[in-house]
C-alpha positions as CSV (number, residue, x, y, z in Angstrom):
1,M,0.0,0.1,0.0
2,T,1.0,3.5,-0.7
3,E,1.5,5.9,2.2
4,G,-1.7,8.0,1.0
5,T,-3.7,4.9,1.2
6,T,-2.5,3.8,4.5
7,S,-3.2,7.1,6.0
8,A,-6.7,7.6,4.2
9,A,-7.4,3.9,5.8
10,A,-6.4,5.1,9.1
11,E,-8.4,8.1,9.1
12,G,-11.4,6.1,8.0
13,A,-10.9,3.8,10.9
14,D,-10.6,6.7,13.3
15,T,-13.6,8.0,12.2
16,L,-15.4,5.0,12.5
17,T,-14.1,4.6,16.2
18,R,-15.1,8.3,17.1
19,L,-18.7,7.7,15.4
20,E,-19.2,4.4,17.5
21,N,-18.0,6.2,20.6
22,E,-20.5,9.0,20.0
23,G,-23.2,6.1,19.5
24,E,-22.2,4.6,23.0
25,I,-22.3,7.9,24.7
26,A,-25.7,8.5,23.2
27,A,-26.8,5.2,24.1
28,D,-25.9,5.6,27.7
29,Y,-27.3,9.1,27.8
30,L,-30.8,7.6,26.3
31,E,-30.7,4.7,28.9
32,G,-30.6,7.3,31.6
33,L,-33.3,9.0,30.2
34,L,-35.5,5.8,29.5
35,D,-35.1,4.8,33.2
36,I,-36.0,8.2,34.5
37,A,-39.4,8.1,32.2
38,D,-40.0,4.6,33.4
39,L,-40.1,3.6,29.8
40,D,-39.1,0.2,28.0
41,G,-37.1,0.2,24.8
42,D,-33.7,-1.4,23.4
43,I,-31.0,0.7,21.8
44,D,-29.6,-0.1,18.5
45,M,-26.5,1.6,17.4
46,D,-24.9,2.0,13.9
47,V,-22.7,4.2,11.8
48,E,-24.4,5.4,8.7
49,A,-23.7,7.9,6.0
50,D,-20.4,9.4,8.1
51,R,-22.9,10.0,11.2
52,A,-23.8,7.9,14.5
53,S,-27.2,6.5,14.2
54,V,-29.1,5.4,17.4
55,S,-32.5,3.9,17.5
56,I,-34.6,3.4,20.4
57,I,-36.8,0.2,19.5
58,S,-39.9,-0.9,21.5
59,D,-39.6,-4.1,23.1
60,S,-43.3,-4.2,23.6
61,D,-46.4,-2.6,21.3
62,G,-44.5,0.8,21.2
63,R,-47.2,3.1,22.4
64,D,-44.7,4.1,25.5
65,L,-42.4,5.3,22.9
66,E,-44.6,7.4,20.9
67,K,-44.6,9.9,24.0
68,L,-41.0,10.3,22.9
69,V,-41.9,11.0,19.2
70,G,-44.6,13.8,19.9
71,R,-46.5,15.2,17.4
72,D,-44.9,15.5,13.8
73,G,-41.7,14.2,15.5
74,E,-41.2,17.4,17.6
75,V,-40.4,15.7,20.9
76,L,-37.9,13.3,18.9
77,E,-36.2,16.4,17.4
78,A,-35.8,17.8,21.1
79,L,-34.3,14.5,22.1
80,Q,-32.2,14.4,19.2
81,E,-30.5,17.7,20.2
82,L,-30.4,16.7,23.9
83,T,-28.6,13.7,23.0
84,R,-26.3,15.8,20.6
85,L,-25.4,18.0,23.3
86,A,-24.8,15.0,25.9
87,V,-22.2,13.7,23.4
88,H,-20.7,17.2,22.7
89,R,-20.2,17.7,26.5
90,E,-18.3,14.4,26.5
91,T,-16.4,14.7,23.4
92,G,-16.0,18.3,23.0
93,D,-16.8,17.8,19.3
94,R,-20.4,18.6,17.5
95,S,-22.3,15.6,16.7
96,R,-24.4,14.9,13.8
97,L,-25.8,11.8,15.6
98,M,-29.0,10.9,14.1
99,L,-31.9,9.4,16.5
100,D,-34.8,7.4,15.6
101,I,-37.5,6.2,18.1
102,A,-40.1,3.5,17.3
103,G,-39.2,3.5,13.5
104,Y,-40.4,6.9,13.1
105,R,-37.7,8.5,11.1
106,A,-37.3,5.5,9.1
107,R,-41.3,5.5,8.0
108,K,-40.8,9.4,7.6
109,R,-37.7,8.9,5.2
110,A,-39.8,6.3,3.1
111,E,-42.9,8.6,2.7
112,L,-40.6,11.7,2.0
113,S,-38.6,9.7,-0.6
114,E,-41.7,9.1,-2.3
115,L,-43.0,12.5,-2.2
116,G,-39.6,13.9,-3.6
117,A,-39.9,11.3,-6.3
118,K,-43.7,12.3,-7.3
119,A,-42.7,15.9,-7.0
120,A,-39.8,15.5,-9.6
121,A,-42.0,13.3,-11.9
122,E,-44.5,16.1,-12.0
123,V,-41.9,18.9,-12.6
124,R,-40.2,16.7,-15.3
125,S,-43.9,16.4,-16.9
126,S,-44.9,20.1,-16.5
127,G,-41.6,21.9,-16.6
128,E,-42.6,24.1,-14.1
129,P,-41.0,24.5,-10.5
130,S,-43.0,23.0,-7.7
131,R,-42.8,24.3,-4.2
132,L,-43.4,21.9,-1.3
133,K,-44.8,22.7,2.0
134,P,-42.4,23.8,4.8
135,M,-40.2,21.1,6.4
136,T,-37.5,20.4,9.0
137,P,-33.9,20.0,8.0
138,F,-34.0,16.2,7.9
139,E,-37.1,16.0,5.9
140,R,-35.7,18.7,3.1
141,K,-32.5,16.4,3.1
142,V,-34.5,13.1,2.4
143,V,-36.5,15.0,-0.5
144,H,-33.5,16.8,-2.0
145,D,-31.8,13.2,-2.3
146,A,-34.9,11.8,-3.8
147,V,-35.2,14.7,-6.3
148,K,-31.3,14.3,-7.1
149,A,-31.7,10.6,-7.4
150,A,-34.7,11.1,-10.0
151,G,-32.1,13.5,-12.1
152,L,-33.6,16.8,-11.1
153,R,-32.4,19.7,-9.0
154,S,-34.2,21.2,-5.7
155,E,-33.0,24.0,-3.4
156,S,-34.1,25.1,-0.1
157,E,-35.9,28.6,0.3
158,G,-37.3,30.7,3.0
159,E,-36.6,31.1,6.5
160,E,-36.9,28.6,9.4
161,P,-39.3,27.3,10.6
162,E,-41.2,28.1,7.0
163,R,-38.2,26.7,5.1
164,F,-39.3,24.5,2.3
165,V,-38.0,22.7,-1.0
166,V,-38.4,24.0,-4.4
167,V,-38.1,21.2,-7.1
168,L,-36.6,22.7,-10.4
169,P,-37.1,21.4,-14.0
170,A,-34.0,19.8,-15.7
């Protein structure tokens, strides 16, 4: 191997170790939170797309965990920020950790990917830009990725919390 290949491999391993450490810190924090709230759930850690990913999975029917998701994922977003702060407090580094609870984000990602693909198809056939409803940064990212996968461009416009995606013709 060349020196550049070795150093790139070492850097990749360091990043993976750092992200796994973030996941472990987040899992410990979330386990404590579940204990305080007297809620049951298993914690699953992974590394996806250069970020730590932590999921709280129900070991029963999942109704208890729905409280941690909240209306339109609002509580989930707040818990994700608190978890990122807990990781930052331990590591000193800003975290991009993603938190999912009871599969909410996974279901939302599938819905948004479909929305992005449909919007791209409509724009392709009409030739006119399409403005979607305001979305969170996570939601916009998923839609942007789906539009890109469909071969079109998109951009975000507006100011938070009313920021939205515009799908543009080719």
